[in-house]
NUTISE-460844 format. One line per 3 residues: for each residue x negated, y negated, z negated of C-alpha. Coordinates in Angstrom, 1 decimal. Example, Ala and Ser with C-alpha at 12.3 -4.5 7.8 and 13.67 -1.06 7.14 Angstrom:
<pts>
-12.3:4.5:-7.8  -13.7:1.1:-7.1 .
</pts>
This chain:
<pts>
-130.9:-83.0:26.2  -128.1:-82.1:23.5  -129.9:-81.3:19.8 .
-129.9:-77.1:19.6  -128.3:-75.6:16.7  -130.9:-73.5:15.0 .
-129.1:-71.0:12.9  -130.1:-69.0:10.4  -127.3:-67.1:9.2 .
-126.7:-65.3:5.8  -125.9:-61.7:5.7  -122.2:-60.9:4.1 .
-123.0:-59.9:0.1  -124.5:-62.3:-2.7  -125.9:-64.7:-1.8 .
-130.4:-65.1:-2.5  -132.5:-67.3:-4.2  -132.8:-70.8:-2.2 .
-135.4:-70.1:0.7  -138.3:-72.8:-0.1  -138.5:-76.0:1.7 .
-141.7:-74.7:3.7  -140.1:-71.7:4.5  -136.8:-73.4:5.5 .
-138.7:-75.6:7.9  -140.8:-72.6:9.1  -137.8:-70.6:10.1 .
-136.2:-73.6:11.7  -139.4:-74.1:13.8  -139.1:-70.7:15.0 .
-135.9:-70.4:16.1  -136.2:-73.6:18.4  -137.0:-72.0:21.4 .
-138.4:-75.7:22.7  -141.5:-74.9:20.6  -144.3:-72.5:21.1 .
-144.9:-70.4:17.6  -147.4:-68.1:16.1  -145.3:-66.7:13.3 .
-146.6:-64.5:10.6  -144.3:-63.2:9.0  -144.4:-60.7:5.4 .
-142.0:-57.8:5.5  -138.5:-58.5:4.4  -138.4:-61.5:5.5 .
-136.4:-61.0:8.4  -138.7:-61.8:11.3  -136.6:-59.3:13.4 .
-133.4:-61.8:12.8  -135.7:-64.9:13.6  -136.4:-63.3:16.9 .
-132.9:-62.5:17.7  -131.6:-66.1:16.8  -134.4:-67.6:19.2 .
-133.3:-65.2:21.5  -129.9:-66.1:21.3  -131.1:-70.1:21.2 .
-132.7:-69.4:24.2  -128.7:-68.2:25.7  -127.6:-71.3:24.4 .
-129.9:-73.6:25.7  -128.6:-72.1:29.4  -131.9:-69.8:30.0 .
-130.8:-67.3:32.7  -131.3:-63.9:30.9  -133.3:-62.2:33.4 .
-135.7:-65.4:32.8  -136.3:-63.9:29.1  -139.2:-61.8:28.3 .
-138.9:-59.7:25.1  -141.3:-56.9:24.2  -141.1:-55.3:20.8 .
-144.1:-51.9:20.6  -141.4:-49.0:20.2  -138.4:-47.7:22.5 .
-136.4:-47.2:18.7  -137.1:-50.6:18.0  -136.1:-52.2:21.2 .
-133.0:-50.2:21.4  -132.6:-51.7:17.7  -133.4:-55.2:18.5 .
-130.8:-55.0:21.7  -127.6:-54.0:19.3  -129.0:-56.7:16.9 .
-129.3:-59.7:19.9  -125.9:-58.3:21.1  -124.1:-58.7:18.0 .
-125.1:-62.4:17.0  -124.3:-63.1:20.5  -120.8:-61.7:20.5 .
-120.2:-63.4:17.1  -121.4:-66.4:18.5  -119.2:-66.3:21.1 .
-116.3:-65.7:19.4  -116.8:-68.8:17.3  -116.8:-70.5:20.2 .
-120.8:-71.4:20.1  -120.6:-71.6:23.7  -118.7:-73.2:26.7 .
-115.9:-71.0:28.0  -117.8:-70.5:31.0  -121.0:-69.9:29.7 .
-119.7:-66.9:27.7  -117.6:-65.3:30.4  -121.1:-65.5:32.2 .
-123.0:-63.9:29.4  -120.4:-61.4:28.9  -120.5:-60.1:32.5 .
-124.5:-60.3:32.6  -125.1:-58.1:29.2  -127.3:-55.7:31.3 .
-129.6:-58.3:32.0  -130.3:-59.0:28.4  -132.9:-56.4:27.8 .
-135.9:-56.1:25.3  -138.9:-53.9:26.7  -142.0:-52.1:25.7 .
-145.5:-52.9:26.9  -145.2:-49.3:28.5  -141.7:-50.1:29.8 .
-142.8:-53.5:30.7  -145.8:-52.4:32.9  -143.9:-49.5:34.7 .
-141.6:-52.0:36.0  -144.5:-54.7:37.2  -146.2:-51.5:39.1 .
-142.9:-50.4:40.9  -142.2:-53.7:42.2  -145.7:-54.3:43.4 .
-146.9:-50.8:44.1  -149.1:-51.7:47.2  -150.7:-55.0:45.4 .
-151.8:-52.5:42.8  -153.1:-50.2:45.3  -150.5:-47.6:44.2 .
-148.6:-44.8:46.1  -145.2:-46.4:45.9  -144.1:-42.6:45.1 .
-146.2:-42.3:42.1  -144.5:-40.9:39.0  -145.6:-40.8:35.0 .
-147.3:-37.6:33.8  -145.3:-35.7:31.4  -146.9:-35.8:27.8 .
-146.6:-31.7:28.4  -148.7:-31.8:32.1  -151.3:-34.3:30.5 .
-153.3:-31.5:28.5  -153.2:-29.8:31.7  -154.4:-32.1:33.8 .
-157.2:-33.4:31.4  -158.8:-29.6:31.1  -158.4:-29.4:34.5 .
-160.7:-32.9:35.4  -163.0:-31.7:31.9  -163.8:-28.0:33.9 .
-165.5:-30.1:36.8  -166.8:-32.6:35.4  -168.3:-30.1:32.5 .
-170.0:-28.2:35.5  -171.4:-31.3:36.7  -172.9:-32.7:33.3 .
-174.8:-29.4:33.5  -176.3:-30.0:36.7  -177.3:-33.5:35.8 .
-179.0:-32.2:32.4  -181.7:-30.6:34.7  -182.8:-34.6:35.4 .
-181.0:-36.7:32.6  -183.0:-36.0:29.0  -180.3:-37.4:27.1 .
-177.1:-35.7:28.7  -179.3:-32.4:27.8  -179.8:-33.8:24.3 .
-175.8:-34.4:24.3  -175.6:-30.5:25.2  -177.9:-29.6:22.9 .
-176.9:-31.5:19.3  -173.0:-31.3:20.2  -172.4:-28.0:22.0 .
-170.4:-27.7:24.9  -166.8:-27.8:22.6  -167.5:-30.6:20.8 .
-168.9:-32.2:23.5  -165.4:-31.4:25.3  -163.5:-32.7:22.2 .
-165.5:-35.6:22.5  -165.1:-36.7:26.6  -161.2:-35.5:26.1 .
-161.0:-38.3:23.3  -162.7:-40.6:25.1  -160.5:-40.1:28.3 .
-157.5:-40.6:25.6  -159.0:-44.3:25.0  -160.4:-45.2:27.8 .
-159.0:-48.7:27.5  -161.5:-49.7:24.4  -164.5:-46.7:24.9 .
-165.7:-48.5:27.5  -166.8:-51.3:26.0  -167.1:-50.1:22.5 .
-169.8:-47.4:23.9  -171.4:-50.4:25.8  -171.8:-52.9:22.9 .
-173.4:-49.4:20.7  -176.2:-49.0:23.2  -176.8:-52.5:23.6 .
-177.3:-53.2:20.3  -179.6:-50.5:19.8  -181.5:-51.2:22.8 .
-180.8:-47.6:24.2  -183.1:-48.3:27.3  -186.5:-48.6:25.6 .
-186.2:-45.0:24.0  -186.5:-41.6:25.9  -186.4:-38.2:24.3 .
-190.5:-37.5:24.8  -191.3:-41.1:22.9  -188.2:-40.8:20.1 .
-189.6:-37.2:18.9  -193.4:-37.9:19.1  -192.6:-41.3:16.8 .
-190.3:-39.1:14.1  -193.2:-36.1:13.9  -195.9:-39.0:13.7 .
-193.9:-40.9:11.1  -193.1:-37.6:9.2  -196.9:-36.5:9.3 .
-197.7:-40.3:7.7  -195.8:-38.9:4.7  -197.9:-35.9:3.5 .
-200.9:-37.7:4.8  -200.3:-40.6:2.5  -200.1:-37.9:-0.3 .
-203.2:-37.9:-3.4  -204.9:-34.9:-1.3  -203.0:-34.9:1.7 .
-201.1:-32.7:3.6  -203.7:-29.7:2.7  -202.9:-30.4:-1.5 .
-198.8:-30.2:-0.4  -199.6:-27.1:1.1  -201.8:-25.2:-1.1 .
-199.4:-26.5:-4.5  -196.7:-25.0:-3.0  -194.2:-22.5:-4.0 .
-194.9:-18.7:-3.3  -191.4:-18.3:-1.8  -190.0:-18.1:1.6 .
-187.9:-21.2:2.2  -191.7:-23.3:1.6  -193.3:-20.6:3.5 .
-190.9:-21.5:6.5  -191.6:-25.7:5.8  -195.3:-25.0:5.7 .
-195.4:-23.4:8.6  -192.8:-25.7:10.9  -195.2:-28.7:10.0 .
-198.2:-27.0:10.7  -196.8:-26.2:13.9  -195.6:-29.9:14.5 .
-199.1:-31.3:13.6  -201.0:-29.4:15.5  -198.8:-30.3:18.6 .
-199.5:-34.0:17.8  -203.1:-33.3:17.5  -203.3:-31.7:20.8 .
-201.2:-34.1:22.5  -198.5:-31.6:23.7  -194.3:-32.1:24.6 .
-192.5:-31.5:21.2  -188.6:-30.1:21.6  -186.5:-32.3:20.1 .
-184.7:-29.0:19.0  -188.2:-27.4:17.0  -188.7:-31.1:15.5 .
-185.1:-31.4:14.4  -186.0:-27.8:12.4  -188.6:-29.1:10.4 .
-187.2:-32.1:9.3  -183.8:-30.2:8.2  -186.1:-27.7:6.3 .
-188.3:-30.8:5.0  -185.1:-32.7:4.3  -183.5:-29.5:1.8 .
-187.3:-29.9:0.2  -187.4:-33.6:-0.9  -183.5:-34.6:-0.8 .
-180.5:-33.2:-2.7  -177.6:-32.2:-1.2  -176.3:-35.3:-1.3 .
-179.1:-36.5:0.9  -181.0:-38.5:-2.4  -184.4:-38.4:-3.2 .
-185.3:-35.3:-5.6  -186.2:-36.3:-9.0  -187.4:-32.8:-9.7 .
-188.7:-30.1:-8.1  -186.5:-27.6:-6.5  -187.9:-24.6:-7.1 .
-188.6:-23.5:-10.9  -192.2:-22.6:-12.3  -192.3:-18.8:-11.4 .
-192.1:-19.6:-8.0  -195.9:-21.7:-8.3  -199.4:-19.6:-8.1 .
-199.9:-21.9:-11.5  -197.8:-24.3:-13.8  -201.0:-27.1:-12.7 .
-199.8:-26.2:-9.2  -196.1:-26.9:-10.0  -196.6:-30.3:-11.8 .
-199.2:-31.6:-8.9  -196.4:-30.3:-6.5  -193.4:-31.6:-8.1 .
-195.4:-34.7:-8.3  -195.8:-35.2:-4.4  -192.4:-34.1:-4.3 .
-190.7:-37.2:-6.0  -193.2:-39.8:-5.1  -192.8:-39.1:-1.2 .
-189.0:-38.2:-1.4  -188.5:-42.0:-0.5  -190.8:-41.9:2.6 .
-189.6:-38.7:3.8  -185.9:-40.1:3.7  -186.9:-42.9:6.1 .
-188.4:-41.2:8.4  -185.8:-38.8:8.8  -182.9:-41.4:9.0 .
-185.0:-43.3:11.5  -185.1:-40.0:13.8  -181.6:-39.7:12.8 .
-180.6:-43.3:13.9  -182.8:-42.8:17.4  -181.2:-39.3:18.4 .
-177.6:-40.6:17.6  -178.5:-43.5:20.2  -180.0:-40.9:22.9 .
-177.0:-38.8:22.4  -174.8:-41.8:22.8  -176.4:-42.6:26.3 .
-175.8:-39.0:27.1  -172.0:-38.8:26.5  -172.1:-42.5:28.1 .
-173.4:-40.6:31.1  -171.1:-37.4:31.2  -167.7:-39.9:30.4 .
-168.3:-42.1:33.5  -168.6:-38.4:35.0  -165.7:-37.1:33.2 .
-164.1:-40.3:34.4  -163.7:-39.9:37.2  -162.9:-36.9:37.8 .
-159.8:-37.9:35.4  -159.1:-40.2:37.9  -159.2:-38.0:40.9 .
-157.5:-35.4:39.3  -154.4:-38.0:38.9  -155.1:-39.7:42.3 .
-154.3:-35.8:43.7  -151.1:-35.2:41.7  -149.8:-39.3:42.4 .
-149.3:-39.6:38.8  -150.5:-42.3:36.3  -151.1:-41.4:32.4 .
-149.9:-44.3:29.6  -153.3:-45.9:29.5  -153.1:-46.1:33.6 .
-149.8:-47.9:33.3  -151.7:-51.2:30.8  -155.1:-50.8:33.2 .
-153.6:-50.8:36.8  -151.1:-53.8:35.6  -153.8:-55.5:34.1 .
-156.0:-55.1:37.7  -152.4:-56.1:39.2  -152.5:-59.5:37.1 .
-156.1:-60.4:37.5  -156.0:-60.3:41.4  -152.3:-62.1:41.9 .
-154.2:-64.8:43.5  -154.8:-62.6:46.5  -150.5:-62.4:46.5 .
-149.4:-65.6:47.1  -146.0:-64.1:48.0  -145.8:-61.5:45.1 .
-147.2:-64.4:42.4  -144.5:-66.4:43.1  -142.3:-64.2:42.8 .
-143.7:-63.3:39.0  -144.2:-66.7:38.2  -140.7:-68.3:39.0 .
-138.7:-64.7:37.1  -140.5:-65.2:33.7  -140.3:-68.8:31.7 .
-139.7:-67.2:27.9  -141.8:-64.5:26.4  -141.4:-63.0:23.1 .
-143.6:-60.3:21.4  -142.6:-58.6:18.2  -144.6:-56.6:16.0 .
-147.8:-58.6:17.1  -149.8:-57.0:14.7  -150.1:-54.0:16.3 .
-151.2:-55.1:19.8  -154.5:-54.5:21.4  -156.7:-56.8:23.3 .
-155.8:-55.3:26.4  -151.8:-55.9:25.7  -152.8:-59.7:25.2 .
-154.6:-60.3:27.9  -151.3:-58.8:29.6  -149.4:-61.5:27.8 .
-152.0:-64.4:28.6  -152.0:-63.7:32.5  -148.1:-63.8:32.4 .
-148.5:-66.8:31.1  -151.5:-68.0:32.5  -149.9:-70.8:34.8 .
-147.8:-72.1:32.1  -151.0:-74.0:30.8  -152.7:-75.0:34.1 .
-149.3:-76.9:34.7  -148.1:-75.1:37.8  -145.7:-72.5:38.5 .
-142.0:-72.5:39.1  -141.3:-71.9:35.5  -140.6:-75.9:34.6 .
-137.9:-76.0:36.8  -135.5:-74.5:33.9  -133.3:-75.6:31.3 .
-136.3:-75.7:29.0  -140.0:-75.6:28.9  -142.0:-72.5:29.5 .
-142.4:-71.0:25.8  -143.8:-68.1:24.1  -143.3:-66.7:20.6 .
-144.9:-64.1:18.9  -144.8:-62.5:15.3  -146.7:-60.1:13.4 .
-147.7:-59.8:9.9  -151.6:-58.6:9.3  -151.0:-56.6:6.2 .
-148.5:-54.4:8.2  -151.2:-53.7:10.7  -150.6:-49.6:11.4 .
-151.9:-48.7:15.4  -155.9:-49.0:14.7  -155.8:-45.5:16.5 .
-153.7:-46.9:19.0  -156.5:-49.4:19.6  -154.2:-51.9:18.1 .
-156.5:-54.9:16.8  -154.9:-57.4:13.9  -157.8:-60.5:15.2 .
-155.8:-60.3:18.2  -153.0:-62.3:16.1  -155.5:-65.1:15.1 .
-156.7:-65.4:19.0  -153.2:-65.2:20.5  -152.1:-68.4:18.2 .
-155.8:-70.4:19.5  -154.5:-69.7:22.6  -151.7:-70.7:22.5 .
-152.6:-74.2:20.9  -154.1:-74.9:23.7  -151.2:-74.1:26.1 .
-149.2:-77.8:24.7  -151.1:-81.3:24.1  -149.3:-81.4:20.7 .
-149.4:-77.2:19.5  -149.4:-76.7:16.2  -147.7:-73.2:17.3 .
-148.6:-71.9:13.6  -146.0:-71.1:10.9  -145.7:-68.8:8.4 .
-142.2:-67.6:6.3  -142.7:-65.7:2.8  -140.0:-65.3:1.3 .
-139.1:-61.8:1.1  -134.8:-60.7:1.0  -136.0:-57.3:0.0 .
-137.8:-58.1:-3.4  -136.6:-59.6:-6.5  -138.5:-61.6:-9.1 .
-137.5:-59.0:-12.0  -138.3:-56.0:-10.0  -141.9:-57.3:-9.2 .
-142.1:-58.3:-12.8  -141.2:-54.7:-13.8  -143.8:-53.0:-11.2 .
-146.3:-55.4:-11.9  -146.2:-54.7:-15.7  -145.8:-51.0:-15.5 .
-149.1:-50.7:-13.1  -150.8:-53.3:-15.9  -150.4:-50.7:-18.4 .
-151.4:-47.7:-16.0  -154.9:-50.0:-15.1  -155.6:-49.9:-18.5 .
-155.7:-46.6:-19.6  -158.9:-45.2:-19.9  -159.3:-42.9:-17.2 .
-158.6:-45.9:-14.5  -160.9:-48.6:-16.6  -163.3:-48.6:-13.4 .
-160.4:-48.4:-10.3  -159.2:-51.3:-8.8  -156.8:-53.6:-11.5 .
-155.0:-55.9:-8.9  -151.4:-55.4:-9.5  -149.5:-54.0:-6.3 .
-147.7:-56.9:-5.8  -150.1:-59.1:-5.4  -151.1:-58.5:-2.0 .
-147.8:-59.6:-0.9  -147.3:-62.8:0.3  -143.9:-63.9:-1.2 .
-142.9:-67.2:-3.0  -140.1:-66.5:-5.6  -139.0:-68.4:-8.7 .
-140.5:-67.3:-12.1  -137.7:-65.2:-14.0  -136.8:-66.3:-17.6 .
-139.2:-65.0:-20.0  -141.8:-63.7:-17.7  -145.6:-65.4:-18.0 .
-147.8:-66.2:-15.4  -146.6:-65.5:-12.6  -148.5:-66.6:-9.7 .
-148.6:-65.7:-6.0 .
</pts>
C-alpha cells in the first residue's frame, strides 16, 4: 500500500518556533489513520487541526465518507469542524493531492461528510432501528419548553403514590418529614434529569452505607442512647448537668427534651425521629458553636446561673463533654442520611416509572432517553443479525473530539460500536484500511461534570483501545501550544510570583498560573528557572 502523506499545514503568518521531536512524532502518529490513537492535547496545541487532518487522510486513503463517524460535543463545534474539513479538503483537491476521479467523487458527495453530536448520532440510530429499540416509529424528541410540563405531570402522580407508600414505608415517610414535599419534588426532578447516572450513584452509596441493616426505630433509639451516655459519663451524671444549668428559657427547653427522651428510653417506648432530632438540635446549640465546633466556654453569662459555683461546674461539663455530644450527633445525622437516601431511592423509582409512562403516552423521548435507548439497542444487537450486519458494514472509522467531556454512558456507546473490531469479526475489515479509532481530549479542560462527564474515562478508553490490536501503543501527547509565547508566559509568571509574595497572600496557593499548562517551549534569553 502506498505510504500516506501526513500533513500538518502551518497557517499563514510568522513561522512559530520549531516543534519538539516528541511533539512532531505525536502529531504524525495522530493524523495517520492506519493506527488507533488516544491523543492528549493541551489547549492551543491544534488538536482540532489534528482531527481534521486525520479525517482528510482517511479520504486520501480511499475510505468512503459514509464509513466515517466523527463525533464532537456541541452542534456549534460540529459545524465548525465540518467547515474546517471542507476547507482543508478543497485546498488539497486544488493542489492535486487527490486523483482526479477521486476528487470528482468527493466533490459530488460533500453531503456525506458529516460531523455529529452524540445526541444526533443516537437519534439517527433510533430512527433507523425503531422496532429493534422497542420504539414507536413515529416517536419525536420532546421540546425543551415541553419537558418541564411533562416532568410536573409525572411528579404530581408520583408524589401522590409516594404519600400512600409512606404509610407502610418508614424511610419514605422520613424523607417527606426531613425534606418536605417541595424539596423532595425538586430533588426528584434533578434525579430524573440525571437518571443515566443517578441510580448507580444512589445504589453505590446505599451499598457502602449498609442501608439494609438500618431502620428508623433502631437508628432513633441508638442515637438517643448515645446522647444519654454522654450525660451519664459526666461528673455527677445527668442530674448534675440539669441542676447546674442556667435558669433561662433556652436551657429549660433543653432539659425538658432530655428528660422526655430519658423517660421514653427507660419505659421502652417508641421514639419519634422528629422529637429526637429537636432534642439533638437544642443540645448542639448548647454544646457546640455556630460552626459546629466544641465550645471552649459557656454559652451563657454568669448572671444566668443560680451561683458562680453552678456556672463553673456547668461550664466544665459543657467543655469537657462537647466532643462526645458532637460524635453522637454526627452518628445520628449519618444514619438519618442513609435512611432518607433509601426513601428517596424508592421515591425515585416511582417517579421514574411515572415519567416513563408520561413520555410513552406522548410518544416522545427526552435527551437522556436518546442515549439510554441507543445503548440498550447496541447491547441487544446480537438478537438482530440483519440490523447488526447493516451497522457494522457502515462505520469503519470513529473519531471523537473533546473526549474529556465524555460520560461513561457515551463511552460505552462508542465501545459497543467498535466491539466487533476487537473480536476480529464484522465487515469493516474489507475496506482500504483496517478499522481505526481516534479520540482526543485534554483532562485539564473538563468542564461538563454537571452533565455526567467523567475525565477518568479518557484513561480507561486508552486502555481499551490498547487491547483492540496486538501492537497496542495508542497513547500519544502533544504539548506545544501555538497560543502562548515564551516572553508572555515569563511576564505572567513574574507578575503573579510577585503578587503571591504580598503579605496578604502568603497563605494562598503560590503556584504559578502557567505551571499547570502542559507546554514545552524554549527558554527565552535572560529568563532563569524556566522549567515545565
